[in-house]
N, C-alpha and C positions, 0 to 999 in steps of 0.2 A: 475491546481495545479503545483506548481514549484517544480520539482523533486529534484533539488540540495539541497534546504533548507529542504525538507522533509527527504532526505537521511541523511543529517547532524544531524537532530534532532533525528532520529532513532538511529544512532550510538552513539550520546551523551547520550541518555537514557540507552542504553545497557552498555556503559562503566561505567556510574554511578552505575548501578545495579550490575555490575561484581565486583566492589570494589577491583580492582587490579588483579583479576584472568583473565586468558586468555579466551576470548569468542570464542567458536568453532561453535556455531550455533545461528541463529535468526529466529523466526517465526513472520511474520508481516501480519496483516490483513488490507487491504486497501479497503475502500468502497467509492462509489461515482463516481467522474469523471473518464473517461477512462484514464488509464496510460499504458505505454508500460512496461511490466514486466522486459524485458531485460535492459531497461534504468534504472529502479529503482534498480534492483539487481547490476548492474554495478556501479551505483551511491553510493550505500551502500558500496561496496567494495572499491571504491575510497575514500570515507569519512573515512573509517576505517583504511586506510593506516597509519602506524606509531602509532597505538593505540593497546590496548589489544584485539581489535576485528579484527585485520588484518587477512586476509585469512579466515574469518568466512564463514560458509555455510549459504545461505539465502533461506528461504522457504517463498514465497509470496502467500497469499490467497487473490485473487481479487474478490470483490463483487460489480459489477456495479449497478448503480441505474436503476430503471425501469420507463418507460414513458407509460402512458395510454392516448389515445386521446378520448375526449368526442364527437368529431365530426364524426370520421370514425370508432371508436371502436378498432383501432389498439393498441396492447400492446406488449411491448418488452423491451429489455435492452437498455440503453443509450449507443450508439456506438461512439458518438462524441459530441462535445460541442453544436452544433446546435440543437440536440435533446432535450436539456434542455429548449429550448424556443419555439420550433415548432415541430409538428409531422413529423417524417421522411417519413410517408406514404402520407399524404394529405397536409402537410404544415400548418395545422390549429394550432392556438395558444391556444385553449381551452384544455390544457393538464394538467395532474397530474403527477408529478414526485415523486416517492417514493424510499426509501432506505436511508442508512446511508452514510455520507461522512466522517466517522471517520477513523483515522489511529491508529491502536492499535499494540503495541509491545506485542504480546501474550506470548512469552517465549524467554528465552535465555538459551543456554547451555554453561556452563563454565567448564574449566579443573580445577580439584582440586586434589592435591597430587597424580598425576599420573593416575587419573581416571576421566571420564566425569561425571558430575552431572547436573541435571536440576534444 
């Protein structure tokens, strides 16, 4: 996943939905491939610079995919990209990967007439 493009898209969606109001908070659910939450939060802050979402609070919910190996029976979260093609335990390729790779802007909090609104 390319974090820069992802962060820019999240901010663009929040700015559109805010309709000119200042964005004070974002809640984003990221499923799928492993991402560094600090990198994503910092990327959102950087992408928001100079917009109504500047200095927003970012709440990330990460939902990693799960891999189950049909050879050794191991099951667990996908910790890196290699686990998407081979079992981290035995190296077998007869695996099943489950989970969503969606990115969802779940909510934005905007400032409205001196008070916060969701």
